[in-house]
VOFI-570710 format. One record per residue (C-alpha): residue in one letter; y, z, x. Coordinates in steps of 0.02 Angstrom, whole numbers, plus 32768, in hexadecimal, padded with zeros to 4 digits. Last residue first. Example, Ala and Ser with C-alpha at 12.3 -4.5 7.8 and 13.67 -1.06 7.14 Angstrom:
2
S7FCB816582AC;A7F1F81868267;
***
This chain:
384
X81447B458461;X80AA7B8A840B;X80417B0A83C5;X80167B03831F;X7F807A9382C9;X7F167B3382C7;X7F757B6D8249;X7F667AE681DE;X7EB27AC58204;X7E8F7B8981C0;X7EED7B688136;X7E937AC78102;X7DDB7B1C812C;X7E1C7BAD809D;X7E487B3B8022;X7DB77AE38026;X7D527B878018;X7DAE7BCC7F85;X7E227C527F85;X7E0D7CB97F03;X7DF17D587F42;X7EAC7D4E7F93;X7EF07D318053;X7F6D7CAA8076;X7F9F7CCF8131;X80257D688141;X80987D4B81EB;X80ED7DCB8264;X815E7D9E82F6;X82057DF482BF;X81C07E7F826D;X814C7E9E830E;X81F97EA9837C;X82537F228321;X81C17F9482F3;X81897F8D83AC;X82367FCD83CC;X824980598365;X82BE80E583AC;X829B815F843C;X82C581ED83DE;X829981D9832A;X8302815D82C4;X8393819C8232;X8383818D8186;X83FF818280E6;X8481810B8121;X842C80BE81A7;X839E8092814C;X8408806780AF;X844B7FD28110;X83A37FAF8168;X83977FEE822A;X831A80668211;X82BE80118177;X826C7F7881F0;X82487ED981A3;X819C7EE58146;X813E7E398137;X81547D8F816A;X81027D0780DA;X807C7C7180F1;X80807BF38065;X80187B5480A9;X80387AAB8062;X803D7A558112;X81027A61810A;X80E87B1A80E7;X80747B29816A;X80E87ADF8208;X818D7B4D81B2;X81347BEF81BE;X80FF7BBD8263;X81BD7B908294;X81EE7C3B825E;X816D7C9982AD;X818C7C2B8356;X824C7C4B8356;X823A7D01832E;X81B47D1583CA;X81147D028414;X80BD7CFC8359;X80567D8F8321;X7FDC7D6F8282;X7FA87DCB81EF;X7F337DCE8181;X7F1D7E3180D1;X7EDA7EA38071;X7E327E9780C6;X7DFF7F4880A2;X7DEF7F9E813F;X7D6E80078190;X7DC3805A821F;X7D4680B9829D;X7D5680518326;X7DFB7FFC8326;X7E267F5682B9;X7EAC7EEE8314;X7EF17E5D82AA;X7F0D7DC88316;X7F857DB783A1;X7FDA7D1083E0;X7FEB7CD48483;X7FC37C258462;X7F157C0784AD;X7EE17CA88477;X7F0A7C9183BE;X7EA97BD783BD;X7E167C22840D;X7E1E7CA48384;X7E457C4C82E8;X7DB77C288288;X7D717CD482BA;X7DF17D3D8283;X7E147CB081E0;X7D5E7CBF81B6;X7D5E7D6281C6;X7DE67D8E8127;X7DBE7D1780BD;X7CFD7D6180B8;X7D407DF580B0;X7DAD7DE1801C;X7D267D8C7FB4;X7CB17E397FE1;X7D417E9A7FAE;X7D427E337EFE;X7C917E4D7ED0;X7C9D7F107F07;X7D3F7F297EA5;X7CF57ECC7DF9;X7CFE7F7C7D93;X7DA87FA27DF9;X7DED7F077DB8;X7DB17F117D07;X7DF47FD37CFE;X7E947F8C7D3F;X7EAB7F1C7CA2;X7E8A7FAC7C27;X7F0380217C93;X7F9B7F9F7C7C;X7F777FA37BC1;X7F7180587BC3;X8029804B7BF2;X8048809F7C87;X807C815E7C9B;X811B81897D18;X819781B27CA0;X81FB822E7CF3;X81EA82E27D31;X825A83707D35;X81FD840E7D06;X81D984837C62;X820D83FE7BC4;X81B484507B31;X80F3841B7AE4;X80C2845F7A49;X803A84CC7A1B;X7FFB84E97AD3;X7F4584D87B2F;X7F15844A7A9C;X7EDB83C87B0C;X7F6C836C7ABF;X7FE884097ADD;X7FB3840D7B90;X7FE083527BAC;X807D83687B5B;X80BB83EB7BD9;X8165838B7C02;X81B683547C9F;X81BA82A67C7A;X80F9829C7C5A;X80E682757D10;X812D830B7D51;X80CA83827CEA;X802883267D19;X805883547DD2;X808C84037D9C;X7FDC84197D69;X7F9783BB7DF0;X7FDA84107E92;X7F8284A07EB4;X7EE4842D7EC9;X7F1983D27F57;X7EBD832D7F5A;X7F3B82E17EDF;X7F3682277ED8;X7FC981DF7E84;X7FB181347E43;X7FF380807E47;X802A80007DD1;X80857F487DB2;X802B7EAA7DAC;X7F7D7EF47D6D;X7F327EE57E1B;X7EA07F2A7E8C;X7EA27EC67F40;X7F6F7ECE7F3E;X7FEA7E4D7F1E;X7FED7E6F7E64;X80207F067E82;X7F9F7F8F7E81;X7FE480117EF3;X7FA180B57F20;X7FFB81537F54;X7FA381DB7FB7;X7FB482A07FA4;X7F9583347FFF;X7F4E82D1808C;X7EAB828680C0;X7E52823D8030;X7EBF81998020;X7E6081388095;X7D9E81558084;X7D6981BF8107;X7CDD81768174;X7D3481828219;X7DD3812C81BA;X7D8B80D7811E;X7DD2803F80A7;X7DA880337FF1;X7E6A80217FBE;X7ED880278052;X7F727FBA8036;X7FDC80207FCF;X7F9480C4801E;X8037811B8032;X7FE781C38084;X80358250806E;X803382F38101;X808D839D80D8;X80D283F2816C;X8099849C81AE;X80B3846B8269;X8007847482AC;X7FB6843A820A;X802083A6820F;X7FF4837A82C0;X7F59839682A2;X7F5683178212;X7FA782978281;X7F1D82A58312;X7EA2829C8299;X7EEE821A8237;X7F10819782B6;X7F4481198223;X7EBA80AB81D7;X7EB77FEA81B4;X7EF27FCF80F9;X7F467F44812E;X7FDC7FE1816E;X7F9B807A8149;X804C80BF8126;X805181878155;X80CA81FF810B;X80FD8297817A;X8138832B8111;X81AB83B38122;X821D83A881C0;X82BE83F981B5;X8285847C825B;X827283D682B5;X81DE835982CD;X820882B38316;X81B682D483B5;X811983168374;X810982528313;X810A81E983B0;X805981E483E6;X801F81CD8342;X807681168334;X808E8100827C;X80198058825E;X803F7FBF82B1;X7F767FAE82D2;X7F9C7F73838E;X805C7F8F83AF;X806180318365;X80E3805482F3;X819980AA830F;X81D3815482BD;X823F81468223;X8289820481FF;X82B282038145;X8332826A8103;X831B82BD806B;X83A182DA7FE6;X830982A87F4A;X833681FB7F53;X831B81E4800A;X826A82197FEA;X8232819B7F70;X82A081147FC9;X8250811E806B;X81A080ED803A;X81EB807C7FA9;X824380178040;X81927FC4807D;X815F7FFB812A;X81847FE281EC;X8203808881F3;X816280E08200;X817E8192819D;X81C6823B81BD;X820F829F8136;X82A18309814A;X82EA838C80CD;X83AE837A80E3;X83B3837F8027;X832183D37FD1;X826A83A77FD9;X820B83FE7F55;X816083A57F7F;X812283847EDF;X81D083287EB9;X81A782BF7F59;X810582A47F23;X813482597E6F;X81A581DE7EC7;X811F819A7F42;X80B6817E7E8D;X815A81297E45;X816080C07EE9;X809680987EC5;X80C480527E18;X80AA808E7D69;X8051812B7D80;X7F9581527D6A;X7F7381F47DAE;X7EBF82147E0D;X7E8C82D07E21;X7DFC82FD7EA1;X7E0C82657F1C;X7D6A82187F68;X7DD581797F46;X7D4181027EF5;X7D0881887E90;X7DC581BF7E65;X7E0481117E34;X7D5C81057DC5;X7D8981867D6A;X7E43816B7D65;X7E1880B27D21;X7DB881047C91;X7E3E81927C63;X7EC0810E7C56;X7E45808A7BF9;X7E2981177B7A;X7EEA81387B5D;X7F6A81947BC5;X7FE681207BBB;X802980AA7B25;X7FBC802D7ADA;X7F7C807D7A3B;X7F457FF579AD;X7E9A7FEF79D2;X7E9D7F3579C5;X7F1D7F287A53;X7EBF7FA07AAA;X7E117F2B7AAB;X7E827E9A7AC4;X7EA47EDA7B72;X7DED7F107B99;X7DAD7E567B74;X7E377DF77BD4;X7E1A7E7A7C62;X7D5C7E5C7C5C;X7D237DE67CD9;X7DB77E0A7D63;X7E557D827D6F;X7E8C7D927E35;X7F417D7F7E65;X7F637CEB7EB5;X7FC37D127F65;X80057CB27FEC;X7FFC7C187FAB;X7F877B6E7FD4;X7FCC7AC47FA4;X7F6E7A267FC6;X7FEF79957FE4;X7FC779177F61;X807578FB7F19;X8037793E7E6D;X7FF779EB7EC4;X7F3D7A037EE5;
***
């Protein structure tokens, strides 16, 4: 509650799990806070169990995990990588940095995921990979996209920043592609401020991925006693996070089940409590297709148009509720025009969705009173 008496609800408040401070203090007491320490290994094991991935490499961000995937693909200037236009810029940046051309495909109007019906038309003789983004942790149509990738000899990469703990037809997100990138930014269900991970489902990539993460050296092999010295053997960068961050991440992963239960309560309260209001105001709620088990990462609404979207955000702000919009189309962004191209047919759904979408506050520690306040504030808006 603010000093003015207006109840305020932020869009996000990072959850602090029970053991975080103890684990961080343990790292400090032991005097070894750089990467690949005990908590790096503990967090990696927990992630492997949660995702079913063969190997997990913690990184300093999801962006860096995507950059590693681009290096592992051996992309060359002019190679093309298919991806949605409705995504964060890191999805495109990672491949553009290698000289590859992001090819932007439109999203579906229901799930806002890459429209699998448009992927094949975007494939050319230069296409090397398809990157899917599971928006809000709702799985893309992986059987269709996977078959297309296999038929055309393309690598399949998952940007799973939203999807930790989610599943598609009984299979965990992050386990479909040769590689998958995770995010542990403070806005995610599991967070350490800034952090990420690269999930490796192709065992043939494991050795080189470790080298790339360690600045292009075989340092990992040296510490395991496999070589008598480590040397520069490949390109790479400093993608390994400090064990301090891994300690916080370990605690977050250990309490994942508990925090997920609370997030699901909030998501369901929005979905049920706003249903009649949304229908009466021509506002779309999230669509969860059969077979998709989502992680309650975010709750979005699609207002009828941009004017109503802006008025709705202002309406909530006046009542102490912080609601925000989301991705802006990459295909029409200045860098998107410079480094990428649109697939045939353009991205009209992406353009209208970007103007209409609003995200409501959703975090594990959102209390019952604040949740009720948000729902009341939302329901008091009438579409003009």
